C-alpha positions as CSV (number, residue, x, y, z in Angstrom):
1,M,34.9,40.9,-118.0
2,S,36.1,42.1,-121.4
3,L,33.9,44.2,-123.7
4,D,33.8,41.3,-126.1
5,E,32.4,39.0,-123.3
6,E,30.0,41.8,-122.0
7,H,28.7,42.4,-125.6
8,A,28.5,38.7,-126.7
9,P,25.3,37.3,-128.1
10,A,23.3,36.3,-125.0
11,H,19.9,35.2,-126.0
12,A,17.6,34.5,-129.0
13,I,14.9,36.7,-130.3
14,A,12.1,35.8,-132.7
15,L,11.4,38.4,-135.5
16,V,7.8,39.1,-136.1
17,P,6.8,37.7,-139.5
18,G,6.2,40.4,-142.0
19,G,7.7,43.0,-139.7
20,M,10.4,45.5,-140.6
21,L,13.3,43.5,-139.1
22,A,12.2,40.3,-140.8
23,R,11.8,42.1,-144.1
24,L,15.1,43.9,-143.9
25,S,17.1,40.9,-142.8
26,G,15.3,37.9,-144.4
27,Q,15.6,36.2,-141.0
28,T,13.1,34.7,-138.6
29,D,15.3,34.8,-135.5
30,A,18.6,36.0,-134.2
31,M,21.0,36.0,-131.3
32,V,21.5,39.4,-129.6
33,N,23.5,40.8,-126.7
34,L,21.8,41.7,-123.5
35,L,23.0,44.7,-121.4
36,H,19.7,46.1,-120.0
37,D,17.7,45.5,-116.8
38,Q,14.5,47.1,-118.1
39,G,12.1,46.2,-120.9
40,V,8.9,47.4,-122.7
41,G,5.8,46.5,-120.8
42,R,3.2,47.6,-123.3
43,L,3.3,49.5,-126.6
44,T,2.0,53.0,-127.0
45,P,-0.5,53.5,-130.0
46,G,1.3,53.6,-133.3
47,L,4.2,51.3,-132.3
48,K,4.6,47.7,-133.6
49,T,6.4,44.8,-132.0
50,E,9.3,43.7,-134.2
51,A,11.0,41.1,-132.0
52,V,10.4,39.1,-128.9
53,A,12.5,37.1,-126.5
54,P,11.5,33.4,-125.7
55,D,9.9,34.7,-122.5
56,G,7.6,37.1,-124.5
57,Q,9.6,40.2,-123.6
58,I,9.4,42.8,-126.4
59,E,12.9,43.2,-127.7
60,A,12.3,45.6,-130.6
61,V,9.6,48.1,-131.9
62,S,9.0,50.2,-134.9
63,M,6.6,52.9,-136.0
64,P,5.5,52.0,-139.5
65,Q,3.4,55.1,-140.1
66,G,4.6,58.7,-139.9
67,A,8.2,57.9,-139.5
68,V,10.9,57.8,-142.1
69,F,12.8,55.2,-139.9
70,L,12.0,54.5,-136.3
71,L,13.4,51.4,-134.6
72,G,13.8,50.8,-130.9
73,R,15.6,47.8,-129.7
74,Q,16.8,46.4,-126.4
75,W,20.2,45.2,-127.7
76,H,23.2,47.0,-129.1
77,P,23.5,46.3,-132.8
78,E,26.3,48.7,-133.1
79,W,28.7,46.3,-131.3
80,R,30.6,44.4,-134.0
81,W,27.9,45.4,-136.4
82,A,29.9,44.3,-139.5
83,D,30.0,40.7,-138.2
84,V,26.3,40.3,-137.6
85,S,23.8,40.2,-140.6
86,L,20.9,41.6,-138.7
87,S,23.0,44.6,-137.6
88,R,24.2,45.2,-141.2
89,A,20.6,45.1,-142.3
90,I,19.5,47.6,-139.6
91,F,22.2,50.1,-140.4
92,G,21.9,49.7,-144.2
93,A,18.2,50.5,-144.0
94,F,18.9,53.5,-141.6
95,G,21.5,54.8,-144.1
96,D,19.0,54.4,-147.0
97,A,16.3,56.2,-145.1
98,M,18.5,59.2,-144.4
99,R,19.8,59.7,-147.9
100,P,18.1,62.5,-149.8
101,G,15.7,61.0,-152.2
């Protein structure tokens, strides 16, 4: 299997309305690649669900308070990031957060 096939969009996610990913991207859903066998079972206090798979599996989390930029996700937005609007939004926001203010 080629890297393009391995990293191709594999399943849909729903972005949580009002969450960081939804605000950054202006999207309600997206297609993402899937390369992991494990997932988040429950959130630790302070984390917020940002996206879920159709089966309810948590696909992305954030920490809205106390962090400049914290986003955990189960997919690889770095793969062909320039071709994917959600990935561009994630990396743009990360870059903005890291610039001296």
